[in-house]
N, C-alpha and C positions, 0 to 999 in steps of 0.2 A: 504494499500498498503505500501510495507516495505521502510526502512530508505536509503535502496541503491537506489530504483528508484527516492526516492524523491530529493535526492543529486545529481542523476544523470541529471535528469531536470532542478534542481536548476543552475546545471554549463550550462546548453543550453540554459537558460533565462538571465543570468549575464553574465554584459560588462568585458571586459577584454581581452586578451591575449588567456585564453583556449575559450573563447565563439567563438573568430574569428574561429577558426578552423572549427564552422562549419555551420560557411557562405563563400559560393562558393569564393575560389580564385585560385590563381595561382602557382600549384607545377609541378615541373617537376616529370616525371616518375621515376628517381630515389631517387628522395626526399620520394615519397610515397613508394615507396617500402621499402625504410632505415625504415619508417615509419611502416608499416608492419613490419618488423622485431624487430623494436624496443618493439613494441607492442603483440610480442609472436603472431600476428593473423596468420602471417607465420614465415618460419624460420626450421633451424635444430631440433628444441625443441618446442612442443608446447603441450596442456595440454595433449595429449594421445600417451603414448608408442606402438610399435606393438604387444605388447601381449594384448591391449584391443582391438586394432583395431582389429586384429584377431580373435577376442573372438566374438567382435559384429558383424562380418563379418558369424560366423558359426551360431549364432542365425539368424538372417534374413534368410542364406540359409536353416536353420532347421526349419522355418513358427513361428518364435518367431512372436506373435504378436504385440507387442510394437514397432520391428522394422520394420513394414510393414509401418508404416505411414501410414493407409489406403488405399493402394495401393495392388492392385490385380498381380499375375502373378510373384512374383519376386524369388521365391523359387526354381524356373526351372534350376536356377545356381548353378555349384559348389564353395565353398570357393574361391577356387583358382582363379575363372573369375570373383568373385565379387571385390576380391584384388587386380588383375589387373586393372581392371576399376578405383577404389580409386586409383592404385597409377599412371594410366596415368591420370586422374583429377588432381593430386596434388601434382606430378611431383616424388615420391619417388619410389625407385627397390622395386616392388609388390613381387619379389623371394620369393614361399614360404618356402624355405628353410633357409630361415632368421629368427631367432627365438626372437633375442634382440637388436639388432640394430634398430635406431631411423625411424622414419616417416615424413620426413621433408616435408615441403610445399611450393613448391613455390611462393615469391610474385609476380613473374612477373606472372604465368599463373592467382595467383590471381587476378591481374590488368586487364588481356586480360579477363576475365570474367566478372569483374566491368566493363569494358568498353560496351563488350555487353549488359548488366544488366541497363547499363546509355542510352544507345541508345535504348532501348525497352522503358524505361520510359519516355525517353524524346517525344519518339514519342507517348505514349499514353497522354503527357497532351499536347502536341500541337494540337493530334485532339479530344480533350476533351472527350476521353475517359473514363469509369465509372472503379474505382481502384480500390480493397480492400487490406490496408496492416495487415498484421497480424503477430504476433511472440508467437510461445511456448517458449522461454528465452527471459521472461520481463524483467530479471536485466542484461545479456548480450547482448542481441542486441536493446533491448528498446531505445536507443538514436541513432543508427543507424538509424531505422525503423521509429521513430519520425522524424527527419529530412529530410528523404526522404518523410515524409506524404507530410509534409511544402513545399516541392521540388514543388511535384508532385502537390500539391492544389496551388501554387503559382503560377504554368505556366498554367494553364488549365484545369487540370484534375478533376474531380468528383468522389472525395470520397464517398466511402458508408461504412455504418455503421449498417449492418443489426441486428439484435435479439438483438440489444442492451436493456442490461437488463432483458433480457428473461434466466430466469433460470429453470435448472434440473437436473435431480438426474442421476449422474453417477458412477457407481461402490457404490452406495447407500451415497455418496456423492454429496453435493449441487455444482451444475457450474451454473455459468454465465456469460458473454462477457459482457467485459468492454470494452471503447475505450478512450485512451490517446493518445491527440493531434494526434486523426486520426486513432490510431494504435487498432487492436482488441487483447485483451488478455484476457486467462482463466483467473479467480476469483471463491473465494469460497464465495463471496461477501465481504471477510476483507481484503485476501492477494491475490496478483498475482501468478499464479502459472507456472512452469515449465512441459509441456506437451509433448506427443508425440501424443496424442489421435488424430484422426480429427475427433471428434464427432463435438464439437465446429465449426467447418468448415464446414461440411457435413448439419447443421442447418441452419447456415448463407448461402448458397448456396440455400437452402430449400425457402429463404424467398429472395434472390436479384441475380442477374445473370451480372458480371462483366465481364468487356472486359479482366479485366487483372487482376492476384493477384500477388502480393510480399511479399512473406511468407519465412517460414521454418519449418521443423519438419511436425505434421500430419494436420497442418495448410495447407500446401504446397501439400502434399501428395495429400489430399482428394480433392482439386482443381483438382490437373491434373489427378485423377482418373475420376473426374465430365469431364474432356475434356476440363476446362479453361484454357488459357493462362497463364503459371506463370514464376513468374523469380523467383527461388530458393534458400539459402545458406544452406549449408551442412557441417556438419562436417565430419573431417576422420573416424570417428568412429560410423556414423548415414549413411551406405550406401544406403538405398534404394533409395532417388533420385536421387543419381548418376546410380542405375542403370535402373529408371525409362528414364534417358537421354539415355541412353546405348539402350534402347527399340525404342526412338522415340517418345517417350509420352512426353515431354518437350524440350524443346532446351536452357535454359539458366540455369546452375549453378553454383552458384559461392562455389566450395572447400574450407574453410579457417576454423581458428580456431573460433567455434560461441559462446564463453562464459569466455573471457578474465577478466584476474584480475580485467585490469581499463577499463569498458566498455566505456569508454572517448578516449580511444586510437583507436576506429572503425572512427574518423574523419578521417583517409587516404582513408577508402574504401567509406564515402559520399563524400568528394572532387573527387575521380576517377569519380563516379557516377554524381554528379553535374558539372563536366566537359563537361559532352557528352550535356549539356542543354545549350540552346542560350540564353546569357545573356538578348539580346533586349526583350526576350519574358517578361521577369520577371514582373510580376502585383506589384506595389507599392499601 
């Protein structure tokens, strides 16, 4: 495991002001929106400029395998149509004639989606559902996913860990799923890996049938393709999951920057989700 991941895990486990952000608290909508802006999870400038977003959209509609996230039937749309879908989800002007302008993300749209995600996750916990949590962004999103996994477990959901420690060859490289605080990540047995591939989730679903998946990238795409209800996170330059929502194949997609400089800044996303859980149901 890389030093960055260890550092973020230590942040979540240590006492003090920073770790308090990863415990359910009381924050106004304005405070959370400001935190999203400060962390560049949303706002006028995030990690990807318009040229990058347009390029990735074109690659998706051209059928590039790495952009499909394991989903079928996405290349039926034009690049302009997909750009409009992402623009609507994120809150930026999708005018195809704009070339150099930024592609901002509206923090209140992020919060609306996090509210919906929190409601569905709270329902899963309340009803004792079987949930699978996974990330293809093990540095960026891992602190958020570990915190959400803990929230689910503490409130009654059953976290699944299928295919744990099972290895296979993918593109002539060794791959293995491991679980960090209940979150599935792809590894080469020595390091966690950033991945768009759906294969790990496909293998996991061959072993277990969750009621709900909370994931991103190919982990989310493969679950949606398999017909498993999925709460997904998507960046503005990874449009596959947004298109899947437009097709009615999934309901909740949180569009935000999914790999900010300081992963601890995702505490605001956790607080928005945690606020939808009933404190009285918390297990001690």
